[in-house]
C-alpha positions in Angstrom: 75.7 121.4 112.4 74.5 120.3 108.9 76.8 119.2 106.1 78.7 121.9 104.3 80.8 122.4 101.2 83.8 124.7 100.8 84.2 126.0 97.3 87.3 128.1 96.2 87.0 130.3 93.1 83.3 130.6 93.9 82.8 134.1 92.6 82.2 133.1 89.0 82.1 130.3 86.4 82.1 126.7 87.6 82.6 127.7 91.2 79.5 129.9 91.2 77.4 127.3 89.5 78.5 124.6 91.9 77.7 126.7 94.9 74.2 127.4 93.7 73.5 123.7 92.7 75.0 122.3 95.9 72.9 124.7 97.9 69.8 123.5 96.0 70.9 120.0 96.9 70.6 120.9 100.6 74.2 121.7 101.5 75.4 124.7 103.4 78.0 126.4 101.2 81.1 128.3 102.1 82.0 130.7 99.3 85.7 131.6 98.9 87.3 133.9 96.4 89.1 137.2 96.3 86.1 139.3 95.2 83.9 140.1 98.2 81.3 141.9 96.1 80.8 139.0 93.7 80.6 136.6 96.6 78.0 138.7 98.4 75.9 138.8 95.2 75.9 135.0 94.9 75.2 134.7 98.6 72.1 136.9 98.2 70.9 134.7 95.4 71.4 131.6 97.4 69.6 133.0 100.5 66.7 134.2 98.5 66.1 130.6 97.5 66.2 129.5 101.2 69.8 128.3 101.2 72.5 128.8 103.8 75.9 130.2 103.0 79.0 131.8 104.4 81.2 134.3 102.5 84.9 134.2 103.2 87.0 136.4 101.0 90.1 134.4 100.3 93.2 134.7 98.2 94.3 131.1 98.1 97.9 132.0 97.2 98.2 133.3 100.8 98.5 130.5 103.4 97.3 132.7 106.3 94.1 133.4 104.4 93.6 129.6 103.9 94.0 129.3 107.7 91.2 131.9 108.2 89.0 130.0 105.7 89.5 126.8 107.7 88.6 128.4 111.0 85.5 130.1 109.7 84.3 127.1 107.7 84.6 124.6 110.5 82.6 126.9 112.7 79.9 127.0 110.1 79.2 123.3 109.5 80.6 119.8 109.1 82.7 120.1 106.0 81.9 117.1 103.9 82.9 118.5 100.5 86.0 120.6 99.5 86.1 121.8 95.9 89.5 123.1 94.8 88.2 125.2 92.0 90.3 128.4 92.1 92.5 128.4 89.0 94.8 130.7 87.0 96.1 130.3 83.5 98.4 132.5 81.4 99.2 131.4 77.9 102.3 132.4 75.9 105.4 131.0 74.2 107.7 129.1 76.6 110.5 131.6 76.3 108.2 134.4 77.3 107.0 132.7 80.6 108.2 134.9 83.5 109.1 133.4 86.9 106.3 135.5 88.3 103.8 133.9 85.9 105.2 130.4 86.6 105.0 130.9 90.4 101.5 132.4 90.4 100.1 129.5 88.4 101.8 126.8 90.6 100.7 128.7 93.7 97.1 129.0 92.8 96.5 125.8 90.9 98.7 123.3 92.8 100.0 124.7 96.2 96.6 126.1 97.2 94.8 122.8 96.3 97.2 121.0 98.6 96.8 123.5 101.5 93.0 123.8 101.2 92.6 120.1 101.1 95.0 119.5 104.0 93.1 122.1 106.1 90.0 119.9 106.2 91.3 116.3 106.1 91.6 115.8 109.8 88.0 116.7 110.4 86.9 114.4 107.6 88.9 111.6 109.1 87.3 112.0 112.4 83.9 111.6 110.9 85.0 108.9 108.4 83.3 110.9 105.6 84.2 113.4 102.9 84.9 114.3 99.3 87.8 116.2 98.0 87.2 117.6 94.5 90.0 118.8 92.2 88.9 121.0 89.3 91.7 120.0 86.9 91.6 120.2 83.1 92.3 118.1 80.1 95.7 119.9 80.4 96.3 117.6 83.4 96.2 114.6 81.1 97.8 116.0 77.9 100.3 118.7 77.2 99.3 121.7 75.1 101.5 124.3 73.5 101.8 127.9 75.0 100.7 126.5 78.4 103.9 125.2 80.1 103.2 126.5 83.6 99.5 125.8 83.4 100.0 122.3 82.2 102.7 121.6 84.8 100.4 122.8 87.6 97.6 120.6 86.4 99.8 117.5 86.0 101.0 118.2 89.5 97.3 118.5 90.7 96.6 115.2 89.1 99.5 113.6 90.9 98.5 115.2 94.2 94.9 113.9 93.9 96.1 110.4 92.9 98.3 110.2 96.0 95.6 111.5 98.3 93.1 109.1 96.9 95.2 106.1 97.8 96.1 107.4 101.2 92.5 108.4 102.2 90.6 105.4 101.0 90.7 103.7 104.4 89.1 106.8 105.9 86.1 106.7 103.5 87.2 110.0 101.9 86.6 110.1 98.2 89.0 112.1 95.9 87.5 113.2 92.6 89.5 114.7 89.7 87.5 116.6 87.1 89.2 117.1 83.7 87.1 119.3 81.5 87.9 120.7 78.1 87.4 124.5 77.5 84.4 125.7 79.5 82.6 129.0 78.7 83.5 131.0 81.8 85.3 134.3 82.6 88.5 132.3 82.8 89.0 133.2 79.1 88.2 136.9 79.5 91.2 139.0 78.5 93.2 136.1 77.1 94.3 136.0 73.5 92.9 132.5 73.0 90.5 132.7 70.1 88.4 129.5 70.7 84.7 130.2 69.8 83.0 130.7 73.2 79.7 129.4 72.0 81.3 126.0 71.2 82.8 125.6 74.6 81.3 123.4 77.3 78.3 124.8 79.2 79.2 125.7 82.7 75.8 124.7 84.3 75.8 121.3 82.6 79.4 120.6 83.8 78.4 121.6 87.3 75.5 119.2 87.2 77.8 116.4 86.2 80.2 117.2 89.1 77.3 117.3 91.7 76.1 114.0 90.4 79.7 112.5 90.9 79.9 114.0 94.4 76.6 112.5 95.4 77.3 108.9 94.1 75.6 106.6 96.6 77.0 103.8 98.8 80.6 102.7 98.1 80.4 103.9 94.5 82.8 106.7 93.5 83.8 108.5 90.4 87.6 108.9 90.7 88.2 110.8 87.4 85.7 112.5 85.2 87.0 113.6 81.7 84.5 115.9 79.9 85.0 117.2 76.4 82.6 118.5 73.7 81.7 115.8 71.3 83.9 117.4 68.6 86.9 117.1 70.9 89.5 119.7 71.7 89.8 122.9 69.7 
């Protein structure tokens, strides 16, 4: 079996661009997200270019669906890359945050990143090779208003990645945290955030930078990558 990459949140935005670019780089790709139709459309695009991919509709907030993702992915190829890209953000005043909104953001952004990574670590250890990528945010390094649950989940993801990195060094498993500023993706659709979309980071350029970090040669590794527009945060 050839090397493969698992990508959550692969149906749009950064996940979609990463799936296409990793396929072009020669990896088999496992596409995981809730929308089967969107995943199938991306899979068709990848296959037309000669790539190999597997569609696994997955709601990462459901642990049994992560178990299914693990089983199907490990049967598809040697998983050398896991990209925790699925993310959820809801923005409002702190007194308006509901327990449901709090739980959903912690479940998708933090708990799922832990469970998805954990699912493939044993296999990576056996082969003494692997990369765990955490699609974080500048909100994982600095608090922003109207984002309490989102910021808390991203700070938690940063801590999770930092701990895993120190634990897994001896197994030659790299842990990479990506901290981008606002990226022009469907993440912002339907939100009341009024940042000008045309001034956000370009999704394809960001994906190129991530693929470059993943493919760092030899014993060289990028542990954290902070990417902002030159003008800084909005």
